[in-house]
C-alpha positions as CSV (number, residue, x, y, z in Angstrom):
1,M,40.2,51.5,-45.8
2,S,39.1,53.3,-48.9
3,N,38.1,56.9,-49.0
4,L,34.4,55.9,-49.4
5,D,34.6,53.8,-46.1
6,K,36.2,56.7,-44.3
7,L,33.5,59.1,-45.5
8,I,30.8,56.8,-44.3
9,E,32.6,56.4,-40.9
10,Q,33.0,60.2,-40.6
11,S,29.3,60.6,-41.7
12,Q,28.1,58.1,-39.1
13,K,30.3,60.0,-36.4
14,A,28.8,63.3,-37.5
15,Y,25.1,61.9,-37.4
16,V,25.9,60.8,-34.0
17,E,27.1,64.3,-33.0
18,I,24.2,65.8,-34.6
19,A,21.8,63.6,-32.8
20,A,23.3,64.5,-29.6
21,A,23.2,68.4,-30.3
22,Y,19.7,67.8,-31.4
23,D,18.7,66.1,-28.0
24,E,20.3,69.1,-26.3
25,A,18.4,71.8,-28.3
26,D,15.5,73.5,-27.2
27,I,12.0,72.8,-28.6
28,N,12.2,75.9,-31.0
29,Q,15.6,74.6,-32.3
30,K,14.3,70.9,-32.5
31,I,11.3,72.2,-34.7
32,A,13.7,74.1,-36.9
33,L,16.3,71.4,-37.2
34,S,14.0,68.1,-37.4
35,P,13.7,68.1,-41.2
36,K,17.4,68.5,-41.9
37,V,18.4,66.0,-39.2
38,Q,15.9,63.4,-40.8
39,E,17.3,64.3,-44.3
40,A,20.9,63.9,-42.9
41,Q,20.0,60.3,-41.7
42,S,18.4,59.4,-45.1
43,K,21.5,60.5,-47.0
44,L,23.7,58.4,-44.7
45,V,21.6,55.4,-45.4
46,A,21.7,55.9,-49.1
47,L,25.5,56.5,-49.1
48,Q,25.8,53.2,-47.2
49,T,23.8,51.5,-49.8
50,A,25.9,53.2,-52.5
51,N,28.9,51.7,-50.9
52,L,27.3,48.3,-51.4
53,A,27.2,48.9,-55.1
54,Q,30.9,50.5,-55.1
55,S,29.7,53.1,-57.5
56,V,31.1,56.1,-55.5
57,T,34.6,57.8,-55.7
58,V,35.6,59.8,-52.7
59,T,38.6,62.1,-52.6
60,D,40.9,63.3,-49.8
61,A,39.3,66.7,-50.3
62,D,35.9,65.2,-49.6
63,L,37.3,63.8,-46.5
64,A,38.7,67.1,-45.5
65,E,35.4,68.7,-46.1
66,M,33.6,66.2,-43.8
67,S,36.1,66.8,-41.0
68,K,35.8,70.5,-41.3
69,L,31.8,70.0,-41.3
70,R,32.1,68.0,-38.2
71,T,33.8,70.8,-36.1
72,K,30.9,73.0,-36.8
73,I,28.5,70.6,-35.1
74,N,29.7,71.6,-31.7
75,T,29.1,75.1,-32.3
76,A,25.4,75.8,-31.8
77,A,25.2,78.7,-34.0
78,E,26.6,76.7,-36.9
79,L,24.7,73.4,-36.4
80,Q,22.1,74.0,-39.0
81,S,24.8,75.1,-41.5
82,A,27.0,72.0,-40.6
83,I,24.0,69.7,-41.1
84,E,23.2,71.3,-44.4
85,G,26.7,71.0,-45.4
86,I,26.9,67.2,-44.6
87,I,23.7,66.6,-46.5
88,G,25.2,68.6,-49.5
89,L,28.5,66.6,-49.4
90,V,26.9,63.1,-48.9
91,G,24.3,64.0,-51.4
92,K,26.8,64.7,-54.3
93,F,27.6,61.1,-54.2
94,L,24.0,60.0,-54.6
95,L,23.1,60.1,-58.1
């Protein structure tokens, strides 16, 4: 499995975790997080599309960064930061 495939797999898992945390959030948190959750979903779809074009190189450091960000999802205080980090990481592969 290529690093890109691994990153996509981790990104998908992260999005599922984000969606679960979003569902458990109160209304104020949902209002604050909604745009970022939608952006994360869009970036994941774009990364999957880039995979089809085979135009992306993902390093082991990128995979380690995604793993670190996924651990932050489960901490309510760090959820928004984790979402923004995932958007940034995935976004760097989308030119």
